[in-house]
C-alpha positions in Angstrom: 27.4 36.4 68.6 28.9 39.6 70.0 32.2 39.4 71.9 34.1 42.0 73.9 37.6 42.1 75.3 38.0 40.6 78.8 37.6 43.3 81.5 41.0 42.5 83.1 42.9 42.5 79.9 45.9 44.8 80.1 46.4 47.8 77.8 49.5 46.2 76.3 47.6 43.0 75.6 44.8 44.8 73.9 47.2 46.8 71.8 48.5 43.5 70.3 45.1 41.9 69.8 43.9 41.9 66.2 40.2 41.7 65.8 39.1 39.7 62.8 35.9 40.3 60.8 34.8 39.1 57.4 32.2 38.6 54.7 31.9 36.2 51.8 34.3 38.4 49.8 36.8 39.8 52.4 38.8 39.1 55.5 39.6 42.2 57.6 41.8 42.8 60.7 41.5 45.8 63.0 43.9 46.6 65.8 43.1 48.5 69.0 46.3 50.5 68.7 45.0 53.5 66.8 41.9 51.5 65.8 43.9 50.8 62.7 42.6 48.6 59.9 45.7 46.6 59.4 44.6 44.2 56.6 41.9 43.9 53.9 42.3 40.6 52.0 40.3 39.3 49.0 39.2 35.8 49.9 39.1 34.5 46.4 42.6 35.5 45.3 44.4 36.2 48.6 45.2 39.8 47.5 46.1 42.2 50.3 44.9 45.7 49.4 46.6 47.7 52.3 50.2 48.6 52.7 52.1 46.7 55.4 55.7 47.9 56.1 58.5 45.4 56.8 58.4 46.4 60.5 54.7 46.3 60.8 54.7 43.5 63.4 57.4 45.0 65.7 56.4 45.7 69.3 57.4 49.3 70.3 57.9 50.6 73.7 55.5 53.3 75.0 56.3 57.0 74.2 55.1 60.2 75.7 53.0 62.4 73.4 55.3 65.4 72.9 57.3 67.3 70.4 59.5 65.3 68.0 56.7 62.7 67.3 57.1 63.0 63.5 60.3 61.0 63.6 58.8 58.5 66.0 55.6 58.1 63.9 57.7 57.3 60.8 59.9 54.9 62.7 56.9 52.9 63.9 54.6 53.4 60.9 53.1 49.9 60.0 50.9 51.0 57.1 47.2 50.2 57.0 44.3 52.5 57.5 44.4 55.1 60.4 42.0 57.8 61.5 43.8 61.1 62.2 41.9 63.0 65.0 42.0 65.8 66.3 45.0 66.8 64.2 46.8 65.7 61.0 50.3 66.6 59.9 53.3 67.9 61.8 53.1 68.2 65.6 51.6 71.5 66.8 51.0 73.3 70.1 47.5 74.8 70.2 46.2 76.8 73.2 49.2 75.4 75.2 48.5 71.8 74.4 51.0 69.7 72.4 49.4 67.6 69.6 51.6 64.8 68.2 52.2 64.1 64.6 49.0 62.9 62.9 46.9 63.4 66.1 46.5 61.7 69.5 43.9 59.1 68.3 46.5 57.4 66.0 48.8 56.8 69.0 46.3 55.6 71.6 45.0 52.1 72.5 41.3 52.1 71.8 38.9 49.9 73.9 36.9 47.2 72.1 33.2 47.8 72.6 31.6 45.6 70.0 32.7 42.5 68.0 30.6 40.3 65.8 31.4 38.2 62.7 31.2 41.2 60.3 31.4 44.2 62.7 33.7 45.6 65.3 33.8 48.9 67.2 36.5 50.6 69.3 36.3 53.7 71.5 38.8 56.1 73.0 38.6 59.2 75.1 41.2 61.8 74.1 43.2 63.9 76.5 44.5 66.6 74.1 40.8 67.6 73.6 37.7 66.6 75.5 36.4 64.2 72.8 35.2 60.6 72.8 35.7 58.9 69.5 33.9 55.7 68.5 34.9 53.9 65.4 32.8 51.1 63.9 34.0 48.9 61.1 31.6 46.7 59.2 31.8 44.6 56.0 29.2 43.7 53.5 30.4 41.8 50.5 33.4 43.6 49.0 32.8 46.8 50.9 34.4 48.0 54.1 32.4 50.7 55.9 33.8 52.9 58.6 31.4 54.9 60.7 32.9 57.2 63.2 31.3 59.4 65.9 33.1 62.2 67.7 31.4 63.3 70.9 32.2 66.5 72.8 32.3 65.7 76.5 32.6 69.4 77.5 30.0 72.2 77.4 32.1 74.4 75.0 32.4 73.9 71.2 35.6 72.1 70.1 37.2 72.4 66.7 39.4 69.7 65.2 40.8 68.1 62.0 39.6 64.8 60.7 41.5 62.9 58.1 41.2 59.2 57.1 44.5 57.6 56.1 44.1 54.4 54.1 47.5 53.5 52.6 47.1 51.1 49.7 49.7 48.6 48.9 51.6 47.0 46.0 48.7 44.9 44.7 47.1 48.1 43.4 50.2 49.7 42.0 51.7 49.2 38.6 53.0 51.3 35.7 49.5 51.7 34.4 47.7 52.3 37.7 45.1 55.1 37.4 43.5 57.2 40.1 40.3 59.0 39.1 38.0 61.4 40.9 34.8 63.1 39.7 37.1 65.9 38.5 39.0 63.5 36.2 42.1 61.4 36.2 45.0 62.4 38.5 48.5 62.7 37.3 50.6 60.1 39.0 54.3 59.5 39.0 55.6 56.0 38.8 59.2 54.8 38.7 60.6 54.2 35.3 64.0 53.2 36.7 65.5 51.9 39.9 65.6 55.4 41.3 61.9 55.4 42.3 59.6 58.4 42.8 57.6 60.0 45.6 55.2 62.8 46.0 52.3 64.5 47.9 49.3 66.6 46.8 46.3 68.0 48.5 43.2 68.6 46.3 39.7 70.0 46.8 37.1 67.4 45.7 34.0 69.5 45.1 30.6 68.1 45.7 31.4 64.4 45.5 33.7 62.5 47.8 34.9 59.7 45.5 38.2 58.3 44.3 38.9 55.1 42.3 42.3 53.4 41.9 42.8 50.5 39.5 45.7 48.6 38.1 44.7 47.1 34.8 47.6 44.7 34.7 46.7 42.9 38.0 42.9 43.6 37.8 43.0 45.0 41.4 40.8 48.0 42.1 39.5 50.1 45.0 36.8 52.7 45.2 36.5 55.2 48.1 33.3 57.1 48.9 32.9 59.7 51.6 30.9 62.8 52.6 32.5 65.7 50.8 30.8 68.2 53.1 32.7 66.8 56.1 35.9 66.1 54.2 36.2 68.4 51.2 39.9 67.5 50.4 41.8 64.5 49.2 45.4 64.1 50.1 47.4 61.8 47.7 50.7 60.5 49.0 53.0 58.3 46.9 56.1 56.5 47.8 57.6 54.0 45.3 61.1 52.9 46.5 62.3 56.5 46.2 63.6 57.4 49.7 66.9 55.7 50.2 67.3 56.8 53.8 65.1 57.0 56.8 62.2 56.2 57.1 61.5 54.1 54.0 65.0 52.8 52.9 63.5 52.2 49.4 61.5 49.3 50.9 57.9 50.3 50.2 55.5 51.1 47.3 52.3 52.8 48.4 49.6 55.2 47.4 47.5 56.7 50.2 44.2 58.3 49.2 43.2 60.4 52.3 39.8 62.2 52.6 40.4 65.2 54.8 38.5 68.0 56.4 41.2 70.6 55.4 44.2 71.2 53.2 47.2 69.4 54.7 48.9 72.7 55.8 47.0 74.3 58.8 45.5 77.7 58.2 44.7 79.7 61.4 45.2 79.2 65.1 42.7 76.4 65.8 43.0 72.7 65.4 40.7 72.5 62.3 37.5 73.3 60.5 35.2 70.7 62.0 33.3 72.0 65.0 31.4 69.8 67.4 29.1 71.8 69.7 29.2 71.5 73.5 27.8 68.1 74.5 27.2 67.4 70.8 28.4 64.9 68.3 29.7 64.8 64.7 29.2 61.7 62.7 31.0 60.6 59.5 31.3 57.6 57.3 33.6 56.3 54.6 33.4 53.2 52.4 36.1 51.3 50.5 35.0 48.7 47.9 37.8 46.5 46.6 38.2 43.5 44.3 40.3 41.8 41.6 38.8 41.4 38.2 39.4 37.9 36.9 40.5 38.9 33.4 42.8 41.7 34.7 41.0 44.2 32.5 39.8 47.6 33.4 
């Protein structure tokens, strides 16, 4: 049975409302604030696969979208899986319009437009660009599928950046964790002492959008698949109790595997390489399959 949010629900109330969906294998929560997937839990073991920061449940006051949003993003950052549209990275001004850190879509409250036992969809109309974004999350067995449509409301073509930002949490991270792509195994840095490590890389992925992460000690694994024509890069962010000041205070361990439409650092004057024609649409999808092997083996 499909359900939608009450028509008279306030924006603040919707921002706090987690939508629950599930399958025989997974329980998933999605929040209207940023259309963020906040939780993916294995039903059999109770394993949480996404990062959740210690302040993830704090309620933050509204903020205008303006310069200086990098600090505010990191102050609020709850973890989970965001979509970054129409921009990713440091705040920029393009054609006289200010774009906040990691893009307007991640800051906005999205409207719930569909909700069933294994499916939910949210929608938002952006103001920094004339785009309507619809994000549909569905579950089948151990696989979470995100289908996103970007619709141009104007008659002129619009360029933008599209990055998916799933931050994976401690259950997938150990001293023998491996991340592999079709190009081979990635070099990862893991803490060998209490000092911790951190790092960031941006890699071209070639013809196949696929990355696998596995911790052979816990048995937890995740496999991402996406359209490499739309997102030909993979950003790899690591933070393992390394930053002793703001924003992490050595409190988190995470690996984010981020399919992206461009290298992290902008090249050129526009917003990005993805172009949606006037009155047209661009569709994309990404899948994350997760689980925990009972024997803990690879």
